[in-house]
Backbone as a chain_set.jsonl record, in Angstrom:
{"seq": "MRDALNIDFSNISNNISGVNKPINLSTKLVKALRQISESLNESKRKSVVKLEVNGENFELPSEFGPILIELANKAAIRSQIHIVGSRDTFTTQQAADYLGYSRPTLIKMLDEYKIPITLVGKHRKIEFTELIRLENQIKAERKKFLEDMAKEDYELGKLEGFDPVKNARR", "coords": {"N": [[66.296, 189.316, 278.54], [62.994, 188.389, 278.551], [60.953, 186.043, 276.732], [62.053, 186.694, 274.29], [63.583, 186.544, 271.084], [66.683, 185.275, 270.661], [69.507, 186.027, 268.897], [72.751, 185.658, 267.788], [74.591, 187.787, 266.049], [77.217, 188.349, 265.776], [79.182, 186.597, 264.765], [78.673, 186.379, 262.115], [79.405, 186.689, 258.781], [78.891, 189.186, 256.406], [79.846, 190.596, 254.301], [79.554, 193.403, 253.39], [79.844, 195.652, 250.905], [79.4, 198.276, 250.266], [77.204, 201.097, 249.611], [74.349, 200.602, 247.546], [75.436, 198.359, 246.359], [75.701, 194.83, 245.764], [74.998, 192.631, 248.514], [76.563, 189.996, 250.033], [75.1, 187.555, 251.606], [75.64, 185.447, 254.345], [75.165, 181.923, 255.037], [74.501, 181.537, 257.707], [73.35, 183.988, 258.372], [71.124, 184.006, 256.683], [69.692, 181.868, 257.786], [69.2, 182.996, 260.298], [67.564, 185.155, 259.586], [65.363, 183.75, 258.599], [64.578, 182.479, 260.948], [63.818, 184.676, 262.509], [61.696, 185.646, 260.913], [59.925, 183.48, 261.012], [59.31, 183.536, 263.707], [58.003, 185.982, 263.803], [55.779, 185.409, 262.207], [54.54, 183.415, 263.723], [53.634, 184.875, 265.802], [51.298, 186.33, 265.223], [49.122, 187.216, 266.627], [50.222, 188.942, 268.369], [51.345, 192.318, 268.517], [53.955, 193.112, 268.269], [57.264, 191.712, 268.025], [59.77, 190.775, 270.209], [63.227, 191.157, 270.043], [66.592, 190.12, 270.626], [69.637, 191.181, 269.736], [72.966, 190.675, 269.511], [73.177, 191.489, 272.198], [71.651, 193.785, 272.242], [68.405, 195.16, 272.527], [65.448, 194.878, 270.552], [62.326, 195.757, 269.005], [60.139, 194.442, 266.705], [57.552, 195.126, 264.411], [54.872, 192.838, 263.821], [54.12, 192.764, 261.188], [56.426, 192.749, 259.71], [57.12, 190.173, 259.173], [56.416, 188.824, 256.567], [58.081, 190.363, 254.908], [60.665, 189.799, 255.842], [60.737, 187.055, 255.369], [60.668, 187.014, 252.575], [63.088, 188.356, 252.1], [64.911, 186.525, 253.253], [64.449, 184.281, 251.596], [65.235, 185.285, 249.071], [67.894, 185.846, 249.643], [68.828, 183.298, 250.177], [68.929, 182.094, 247.682], [70.87, 183.526, 246.569], [70.145, 185.862, 245.284], [70.129, 189.216, 244.064], [69.502, 191.866, 246.283], [67.714, 194.756, 246.754], [67.158, 197.59, 248.629], [64.99, 200.144, 248.606], [63.911, 203.347, 249.25], [60.704, 204.934, 249.096], [60.849, 207.605, 248.414], [63.377, 207.875, 247.408], [65.669, 208.903, 244.878], [66.434, 208.395, 241.412], [68.976, 208.467, 238.927], [68.707, 209.165, 235.398], [70.038, 207.132, 234.066], [70.231, 205.084, 236.011], [67.496, 204.616, 236.395], [66.779, 203.768, 233.825], [68.296, 201.425, 233.654], [67.063, 199.955, 235.703], [64.482, 199.572, 234.63], [65.119, 198.294, 232.307], [65.579, 199.521, 229.86], [67.055, 201.632, 227.303], [68.839, 204.667, 228.056], [68.121, 206.954, 226.396], [65.615, 206.044, 225.425], [64.174, 205.833, 227.814], [64.079, 208.544, 228.574], [62.434, 209.579, 226.558], [60.097, 208.204, 227.242], [59.564, 209.268, 229.782], [58.817, 211.837, 229.073], [56.636, 211.271, 227.353], [54.788, 209.914, 229.057], [54.419, 211.823, 230.886], [55.838, 211.934, 233.346], [56.727, 213.156, 236.472], [59.761, 214.869, 237.044], [62.831, 215.825, 238.658], [65.004, 218.466, 238.198], [68.427, 218.636, 238.578], [70.684, 220.804, 238.282], [71.609, 220.214, 235.056], [70.785, 217.671, 235.07], [68.449, 215.0, 235.183], [66.326, 213.736, 237.727], [64.536, 211.024, 239.085], [61.879, 210.127, 241.141], [61.509, 207.139, 243.057], [58.872, 206.177, 243.454], [57.563, 207.35, 241.3], [58.883, 206.125, 239.23], [58.02, 203.494, 239.538], [55.317, 203.919, 239.038], [55.451, 204.616, 236.32], [56.444, 202.18, 235.317], [54.247, 200.494, 235.888], [52.265, 201.689, 234.272], [53.304, 201.2, 231.73], [53.259, 198.386, 231.712], [50.482, 197.947, 231.914], [49.543, 199.088, 229.515], [50.867, 197.447, 227.686], [49.7, 194.972, 228.284], [47.006, 195.48, 227.607], [47.299, 195.968, 224.86], [48.194, 193.435, 223.963], [45.955, 191.872, 224.635], [44.021, 193.06, 223.003], [45.113, 192.459, 220.503], [44.975, 189.641, 220.553], [42.215, 189.322, 220.686], [41.457, 190.43, 218.228], [42.736, 188.634, 216.479], [41.256, 186.359, 217.138], [38.716, 187.109, 216.259], [39.213, 187.212, 213.554], [39.516, 184.611, 213.041], [41.953, 183.426, 213.422], [42.83, 182.505, 215.799], [42.265, 179.797, 217.466], [40.241, 178.304, 219.973], [40.42, 180.34, 221.778], [38.724, 182.328, 224.035], [37.297, 185.335, 224.079], [35.63, 186.505, 226.008], [35.967, 184.937, 228.303], [38.696, 185.299, 228.682], [38.926, 187.977, 229.178], [40.069, 191.192, 230.45], [40.404, 191.6, 233.929]], "CA": [[64.987, 189.7, 278.028], [62.129, 187.227, 278.519], [60.143, 185.88, 275.533], [62.72, 187.324, 273.152], [64.321, 185.672, 270.174], [68.082, 185.655, 270.788], [70.34, 185.656, 267.76], [74.068, 186.264, 267.861], [75.031, 188.161, 264.718], [78.617, 188.755, 265.814], [80.028, 185.701, 263.986], [78.111, 186.245, 260.779], [80.032, 187.586, 257.81], [77.94, 189.545, 255.359], [80.597, 191.236, 253.211], [78.905, 194.588, 252.853], [80.899, 196.358, 250.18], [79.053, 199.668, 250.006], [75.833, 201.442, 249.277], [73.909, 200.24, 246.196], [76.177, 197.221, 245.829], [75.142, 193.593, 246.316], [75.486, 192.142, 249.799], [76.643, 188.551, 250.034], [74.648, 187.113, 252.923], [76.091, 184.109, 254.692], [74.139, 180.935, 255.369], [74.071, 181.79, 259.085], [72.461, 185.14, 258.371], [69.876, 183.569, 256.059], [68.976, 181.085, 258.813], [68.74, 183.925, 261.328], [66.421, 185.881, 259.026], [64.215, 182.831, 258.574], [64.161, 182.269, 262.334], [63.093, 185.885, 262.901], [60.422, 185.726, 260.183], [59.028, 182.458, 261.568], [58.854, 184.04, 264.993], [57.013, 187.028, 263.527], [54.554, 184.779, 261.701], [53.906, 182.679, 264.821], [53.091, 185.81, 266.784], [50.359, 187.237, 264.548], [48.198, 187.816, 267.585], [50.965, 190.001, 269.047], [51.624, 193.416, 267.593], [55.403, 193.211, 268.081], [58.105, 190.608, 268.475], [60.967, 191.31, 270.845], [64.455, 190.496, 269.615], [67.848, 190.537, 271.232], [70.689, 190.975, 268.747], [74.257, 191.091, 270.066], [72.972, 192.144, 273.477], [70.796, 194.965, 272.106], [66.995, 194.787, 272.415], [64.673, 195.484, 269.475], [60.954, 195.315, 268.814], [59.736, 194.503, 265.303], [56.123, 194.888, 264.181], [54.639, 191.513, 263.239], [53.979, 192.924, 259.738], [57.731, 192.543, 259.085], [57.281, 188.748, 258.87], [56.497, 188.533, 255.131], [59.246, 191.036, 254.322], [61.863, 189.043, 256.203], [60.678, 185.771, 254.659], [61.09, 187.313, 251.206], [64.513, 188.661, 252.172], [65.626, 185.27, 253.495], [64.341, 183.446, 250.396], [66.089, 185.871, 248.029], [69.283, 185.681, 250.066], [69.173, 181.877, 250.095], [69.248, 181.749, 246.292], [71.919, 184.475, 246.173], [69.56, 186.881, 244.427], [70.45, 190.563, 244.511], [68.447, 192.485, 247.069], [67.847, 196.204, 246.794], [66.189, 198.247, 249.49], [64.847, 201.484, 248.069], [62.843, 204.129, 249.857], [59.764, 205.453, 248.096], [61.259, 208.962, 248.036], [64.713, 207.849, 246.832], [65.671, 209.323, 243.486], [67.301, 207.683, 240.485], [69.398, 209.18, 237.73], [68.05, 208.556, 234.245], [70.717, 205.875, 233.746], [69.795, 204.099, 237.002], [66.091, 204.299, 236.1], [66.774, 202.984, 232.587], [68.802, 200.091, 234.015], [66.02, 199.299, 236.498], [63.376, 199.181, 233.754], [65.621, 197.493, 231.195], [65.534, 200.316, 228.64], [68.194, 202.53, 227.117], [68.594, 205.977, 228.647], [67.316, 207.794, 225.498], [64.228, 205.543, 225.403], [63.557, 206.222, 229.087], [63.813, 209.981, 228.54], [61.233, 209.747, 225.718], [58.947, 207.707, 228.015], [59.278, 210.238, 230.84], [58.066, 212.919, 228.431], [55.376, 210.726, 226.837], [53.878, 209.582, 230.157], [54.378, 212.997, 231.756], [56.329, 211.547, 234.672], [57.432, 214.288, 237.078], [61.188, 214.712, 237.312], [63.478, 216.957, 239.298], [66.255, 218.822, 237.537], [69.54, 219.034, 239.431], [71.52, 221.336, 237.209], [71.056, 219.715, 233.796], [70.526, 216.235, 235.258], [67.109, 214.614, 235.617], [66.204, 212.764, 238.81], [63.186, 210.457, 239.112], [61.553, 209.46, 242.402], [61.223, 205.716, 242.9], [57.422, 205.982, 243.306], [57.216, 207.728, 239.927], [59.441, 205.074, 238.38], [57.092, 202.364, 239.646], [54.1, 204.327, 238.331], [55.771, 204.477, 234.903], [56.519, 200.747, 235.029], [52.88, 199.961, 235.899], [51.572, 202.2, 233.084], [53.834, 200.465, 230.574], [52.719, 197.02, 231.794], [49.037, 197.987, 231.627], [49.377, 199.316, 228.08], [51.33, 196.241, 226.987], [48.676, 193.943, 228.49], [45.835, 195.84, 226.803], [47.671, 195.763, 223.463], [48.199, 191.993, 223.684], [44.568, 191.398, 224.679], [43.354, 193.547, 221.785], [45.651, 191.677, 219.392], [44.418, 188.294, 220.642], [40.792, 189.435, 220.343], [41.393, 190.647, 216.782], [43.07, 187.354, 215.85], [40.112, 185.469, 217.356], [37.632, 187.548, 215.372], [39.617, 186.888, 212.184], [39.591, 183.161, 212.944], [43.345, 182.976, 213.489], [43.145, 182.015, 217.137], [41.264, 178.814, 217.867], [40.221, 177.956, 221.395], [40.498, 181.546, 222.594], [37.417, 182.895, 224.343], [37.563, 186.707, 224.516], [34.865, 186.812, 227.213], [36.617, 184.225, 229.39], [40.039, 185.832, 228.874], [38.87, 189.449, 229.275], [40.76, 191.777, 231.604], [39.631, 191.619, 235.165]], "C": [[64.138, 188.434, 277.893], [61.26, 187.221, 277.27], [60.761, 186.571, 274.314], [63.421, 186.264, 272.327], [65.768, 186.132, 270.216], [68.883, 185.127, 269.613], [71.659, 186.389, 267.892], [74.568, 186.525, 266.445], [76.539, 188.442, 264.666], [79.53, 187.87, 264.967], [79.558, 185.524, 262.545], [78.816, 187.22, 259.847], [79.008, 187.907, 256.738], [78.565, 190.395, 254.267], [79.881, 192.428, 252.597], [79.994, 195.444, 252.21], [80.524, 197.794, 249.836], [77.605, 199.857, 249.627], [75.561, 201.088, 247.821], [74.753, 199.15, 245.554], [75.597, 195.96, 246.459], [75.79, 193.215, 247.643], [75.45, 190.623, 249.75], [76.295, 188.062, 251.44], [75.08, 185.679, 253.188], [74.908, 183.207, 255.029], [73.61, 181.166, 256.782], [73.082, 182.948, 259.143], [71.112, 184.797, 257.754], [69.052, 182.77, 257.069], [68.421, 181.993, 259.898], [67.527, 184.711, 260.839], [65.177, 185.002, 258.994], [63.669, 182.6, 259.981], [63.351, 183.479, 262.826], [61.727, 185.928, 262.22], [59.433, 184.684, 260.678], [58.466, 182.917, 262.896], [57.798, 185.126, 264.801], [55.704, 186.433, 263.043], [53.808, 184.034, 262.797], [53.212, 183.628, 265.791], [52.11, 186.794, 266.161], [49.378, 187.88, 265.525], [48.886, 188.904, 268.417], [51.248, 191.106, 268.036], [53.12, 193.573, 267.333], [56.082, 191.933, 268.55], [59.371, 191.234, 269.035], [62.17, 190.465, 270.433], [65.618, 190.993, 270.435], [68.943, 190.176, 270.241], [71.974, 191.556, 269.312], [74.103, 191.916, 271.339], [72.098, 193.384, 273.426], [69.354, 194.528, 271.852], [66.289, 195.588, 271.324], [63.245, 194.971, 269.538], [60.619, 195.504, 267.349], [58.233, 194.299, 265.2], [55.93, 193.536, 263.494], [54.462, 191.585, 261.726], [55.304, 192.732, 259.0], [57.951, 191.09, 258.682], [57.404, 188.444, 257.39], [57.711, 189.175, 254.458], [60.518, 190.246, 254.611], [61.896, 187.667, 255.549], [61.166, 185.966, 253.225], [62.594, 187.588, 251.154], [65.333, 187.384, 252.354], [65.595, 184.373, 252.266], [65.225, 183.969, 249.27], [67.56, 185.669, 248.376], [69.737, 184.232, 249.915], [69.542, 181.461, 248.675], [70.257, 182.728, 245.69], [71.415, 185.52, 245.174], [69.975, 188.257, 244.951], [69.243, 191.163, 245.209], [68.719, 193.98, 247.112], [66.77, 196.752, 247.716], [66.162, 199.707, 249.072], [63.68, 202.16, 248.769], [61.96, 204.731, 248.785], [60.145, 206.845, 247.625], [62.69, 209.016, 247.505], [64.634, 208.245, 245.372], [66.723, 208.551, 242.694], [67.771, 208.663, 239.417], [68.678, 208.522, 236.556], [68.725, 207.231, 233.874], [70.302, 204.776, 234.722], [68.357, 203.661, 236.726], [65.996, 203.433, 234.852], [67.249, 201.558, 232.865], [67.744, 199.297, 234.771], [64.905, 198.762, 235.609], [63.821, 198.319, 232.576], [65.516, 198.203, 229.85], [66.84, 201.092, 228.498], [67.837, 203.876, 227.743], [67.792, 206.885, 227.705], [65.848, 207.357, 225.42], [63.508, 205.954, 226.681], [63.192, 207.707, 229.062], [62.571, 210.269, 227.692], [59.985, 209.316, 226.489], [58.575, 208.684, 229.13], [58.455, 211.399, 230.283], [56.684, 212.442, 227.989], [54.353, 210.492, 227.945], [53.752, 210.728, 231.169], [54.74, 212.657, 233.208], [57.097, 212.727, 235.261], [58.9, 213.941, 237.364], [61.67, 215.951, 238.05], [64.77, 217.218, 238.548], [67.261, 219.274, 238.592], [70.627, 219.503, 238.467], [70.869, 220.945, 235.898], [70.631, 218.258, 233.895], [69.116, 215.987, 235.788], [67.201, 213.591, 236.737], [64.745, 212.323, 238.868], [62.978, 209.781, 240.461], [61.168, 208.018, 242.128], [59.724, 205.474, 242.71], [56.969, 206.328, 241.891], [57.732, 206.696, 238.93], [58.531, 203.844, 238.381], [55.784, 202.681, 238.921], [54.298, 204.19, 236.821], [55.793, 203.003, 234.502], [55.123, 200.133, 234.961], [52.073, 200.432, 234.695], [52.021, 201.432, 231.836], [53.273, 199.047, 230.554], [51.24, 196.983, 231.421], [48.791, 198.192, 230.134], [49.78, 198.088, 227.274], [50.282, 195.134, 227.097], [47.442, 194.218, 227.639], [46.113, 195.598, 225.321], [47.629, 194.285, 223.103], [46.795, 191.407, 223.706], [43.811, 191.821, 223.422], [43.82, 192.754, 220.568], [45.055, 190.268, 219.376], [42.938, 188.3, 220.252], [40.614, 189.6, 218.834], [41.708, 189.361, 216.027], [41.918, 186.364, 215.983], [38.989, 185.808, 216.384], [37.943, 187.234, 213.914], [39.758, 185.383, 211.974], [41.004, 182.603, 213.021], [43.695, 182.332, 214.826], [42.031, 181.087, 217.601], [41.37, 178.548, 219.358], [40.332, 179.148, 222.325], [39.107, 182.104, 222.788], [37.628, 184.309, 224.877], [36.796, 187.102, 225.773], [35.567, 186.204, 228.434], [37.981, 184.844, 229.721], [40.065, 187.356, 228.983], [39.6, 189.915, 230.521], [39.834, 191.824, 232.791], [39.803, 192.934, 235.843]], "O": [[64.53, 187.503, 277.19], [60.867, 188.285, 276.793], [60.039, 186.985, 273.407], [63.8, 185.21, 272.839], [66.06, 187.269, 269.844], [68.929, 183.921, 269.369], [71.683, 187.604, 268.086], [74.926, 185.592, 265.726], [77.069, 188.744, 263.597], [80.561, 188.345, 264.491], [80.006, 184.615, 261.847], [78.825, 188.427, 260.089], [78.336, 187.014, 256.222], [77.853, 190.87, 253.383], [79.634, 192.445, 251.391], [80.929, 195.895, 252.871], [81.297, 198.469, 249.156], [76.879, 198.899, 249.359], [76.428, 201.252, 246.963], [74.781, 199.031, 244.33], [75.058, 196.011, 247.565], [76.978, 193.453, 247.86], [74.41, 190.034, 249.455], [77.115, 188.151, 252.354], [74.9, 184.802, 252.342], [73.798, 183.678, 255.273], [72.414, 181.012, 257.032], [72.095, 182.894, 259.877], [70.074, 185.244, 258.241], [67.845, 182.98, 257.19], [67.302, 181.791, 260.368], [66.572, 184.912, 261.589], [64.078, 185.45, 259.321], [62.457, 182.533, 260.184], [62.321, 183.317, 263.48], [60.718, 186.212, 262.864], [58.236, 184.957, 260.76], [57.286, 182.716, 263.184], [56.817, 185.185, 265.543], [54.632, 186.901, 263.425], [52.577, 184.019, 262.806], [52.303, 183.224, 266.517], [52.092, 187.968, 266.532], [48.864, 188.968, 265.268], [48.22, 189.693, 269.088], [51.375, 190.846, 266.84], [53.515, 194.106, 266.297], [55.544, 191.18, 269.361], [59.97, 192.113, 268.416], [62.133, 189.236, 270.471], [65.636, 192.139, 270.886], [69.152, 189.0, 269.941], [72.074, 192.758, 269.562], [74.8, 192.911, 271.537], [71.827, 193.984, 274.467], [69.111, 193.625, 271.051], [66.491, 196.794, 271.182], [62.986, 193.887, 270.06], [60.792, 196.594, 266.804], [57.69, 193.394, 265.833], [56.753, 193.14, 262.668], [54.633, 190.576, 261.042], [55.304, 192.567, 257.78], [58.875, 190.798, 257.923], [58.404, 187.857, 256.976], [58.298, 188.595, 253.544], [61.348, 190.05, 253.724], [62.969, 187.167, 255.211], [61.973, 185.184, 252.722], [63.287, 187.101, 250.261], [66.341, 187.193, 251.674], [66.609, 183.765, 251.923], [65.891, 183.189, 248.59], [68.373, 185.358, 247.505], [70.888, 183.969, 249.569], [70.375, 180.575, 248.484], [70.472, 182.759, 244.479], [72.17, 185.998, 244.327], [70.15, 188.435, 246.157], [68.105, 190.986, 244.775], [69.816, 194.415, 247.464], [65.597, 196.405, 247.584], [67.164, 200.416, 249.166], [62.588, 201.598, 248.861], [62.425, 205.008, 247.679], [59.782, 207.226, 246.512], [63.177, 210.1, 247.181], [63.645, 207.956, 244.699], [67.747, 208.121, 243.225], [67.041, 209.582, 239.048], [68.104, 207.443, 236.705], [68.054, 206.306, 233.416], [70.046, 203.648, 234.301], [68.038, 202.475, 236.813], [65.225, 202.474, 234.816], [66.664, 200.597, 232.365], [67.55, 198.109, 234.514], [64.434, 197.641, 235.801], [62.994, 197.685, 231.921], [65.38, 197.552, 228.814], [67.625, 201.198, 229.441], [66.66, 204.182, 227.936], [66.856, 207.539, 228.165], [64.949, 208.195, 225.356], [62.354, 206.378, 226.632], [62.1, 208.08, 229.491], [61.749, 211.107, 228.062], [58.944, 209.968, 226.41], [57.392, 208.902, 229.392], [57.524, 211.883, 230.927], [55.683, 213.121, 228.22], [53.18, 210.832, 227.788], [53.059, 210.604, 232.179], [54.048, 213.04, 234.152], [58.016, 213.246, 234.627], [59.216, 212.86, 237.86], [61.003, 216.986, 238.063], [65.543, 216.294, 238.291], [66.988, 220.17, 239.391], [71.382, 218.702, 237.917], [69.716, 221.296, 235.644], [70.169, 217.675, 232.914], [68.65, 216.661, 236.706], [68.043, 212.693, 236.707], [63.834, 213.137, 238.72], [63.795, 208.962, 240.882], [60.574, 207.709, 241.095], [59.341, 204.645, 241.885], [56.086, 205.667, 241.343], [57.094, 206.429, 237.911], [58.305, 203.231, 237.337], [55.21, 201.811, 238.266], [53.41, 203.702, 236.121], [55.231, 202.624, 233.474], [54.846, 199.332, 234.067], [51.278, 199.667, 234.149], [51.201, 201.064, 230.996], [52.857, 198.558, 229.504], [50.799, 196.09, 230.697], [47.925, 197.539, 229.553], [49.119, 197.73, 226.299], [50.006, 194.439, 226.119], [46.893, 193.305, 227.021], [45.256, 195.079, 224.607], [47.092, 193.915, 222.059], [46.471, 190.543, 222.892], [43.054, 191.037, 222.85], [43.015, 192.416, 219.701], [44.676, 189.761, 218.321], [42.468, 187.39, 219.569], [39.731, 188.986, 218.235], [41.033, 189.029, 215.052], [41.633, 185.613, 215.051], [38.39, 184.927, 215.769], [37.027, 187.013, 213.122], [40.078, 184.929, 210.875], [41.225, 181.431, 212.716], [44.736, 181.689, 214.96], [40.985, 181.538, 218.069], [42.461, 178.566, 219.928], [40.337, 178.98, 223.544], [38.385, 182.332, 221.818], [38.09, 184.476, 226.006], [37.263, 187.952, 226.532], [35.739, 186.864, 229.459], [38.376, 184.908, 230.885], [41.134, 187.959, 228.888], [39.744, 189.182, 231.5], [38.632, 192.06, 232.661], [39.231, 193.159, 236.909]]}, "num_chains": 1, "name": "protein.A"}
């Protein structure tokens, strides 16, 4: 294949131990990911980059460049990487773990924020997109609360050097 990026993945160990479990990416694989992402970034004027992996030909959209760079950077520092589809569903325990809350607290939040859930028998399932929406609502409320608190402290003279106009939400 002409003008293709050739990478031999056959000698790369990646210790995949199962679905939803961490994958230990080898240094060779991290380098290969970086090489692919650099190739994608260099070809911004092209709509696709052609790859040959273990003798099989692939075409990747150039928009994959930033994703692969992020993947390579996370893999290089041995960070856990999770790939989740927007329509994937979480149990309440998985969702609570993701957000860093207890399961009972999450259930109260689902009711409070009116987050749609699916009941499978007696078990609640939450779509990933809804989980992200909940996370963003919580962050927005927390930010507004902190800004209001800082503004109140400023007005009471407890916060010197704080300019509520300059530090207002954008």
